[in-house]
N, C-alpha and C positions, 0 to 999 in steps of 0.2 A: 598643770597650771598654764594659763594663757599669758600672753604678753601685752594685753590691752593696756593695763595700768602702766607698765614700763614705757610703752610708746607715748601714752598720753602725757606722762611726766616728762619724757624727753622733749616734747614740744611745749612744755609748760602750760598744758591745758587742764582746766578743771573738768569734772564729770559733766557739768552743765555745758561747758564749751564744746566738748565732744558730742554731747547729745544734740545740741543745736546744729552742729556741722553736718550730722547725718540724719537729722530729723526724727529723733526718738526722745524718750524721757531720760533724765539723769538717773532715775531709779532703774531703768533697764540697763544702763551702762554699769551701775553698781552691781547688779545681779550677774552680768556677764563677767565682770572682773573677779567676782568671787566664785565663778563656775557654778552658780546656783541654777541659772537658766541658760539654755543654749541660745546662741546668736544666729539669726537667719543668715543664709549664704549672701543674700543681698546686702545686709548690713556689714557683714565681714568684708565683702568686696569694697564697700564704701570706705571702711576704715583702712584697708590695705592701700587703697589709692591715696588717702589722706596722709597716712604714715610713711608711704613709700616702702612697704615691706611685702613679703609673700604671705599668702594665707597660711601656709604650713608654719611659718614663724609665729604669726599672730595667735594661732591656736595652740602653740607649744609643741608642735611636732618636729621642729627644726630649730637649731641654734643660729642658723644663717639668716640674717635679716632680708637679704635679697637673693 
């Protein structure tokens, strides 16, 4: 399980807000949050920068945010 939804909620962002911030569709964000479709490394990097977290944390490989 990834932490995209956790971080989005922490910043009080909707799926649409996150989608607009990284230039993707809200539908893509929903699929990533449910682990249905993989997220590209480029979009993961954008989210990591936006959320201020590591990629390992965001994809659920680590419990440490930074």
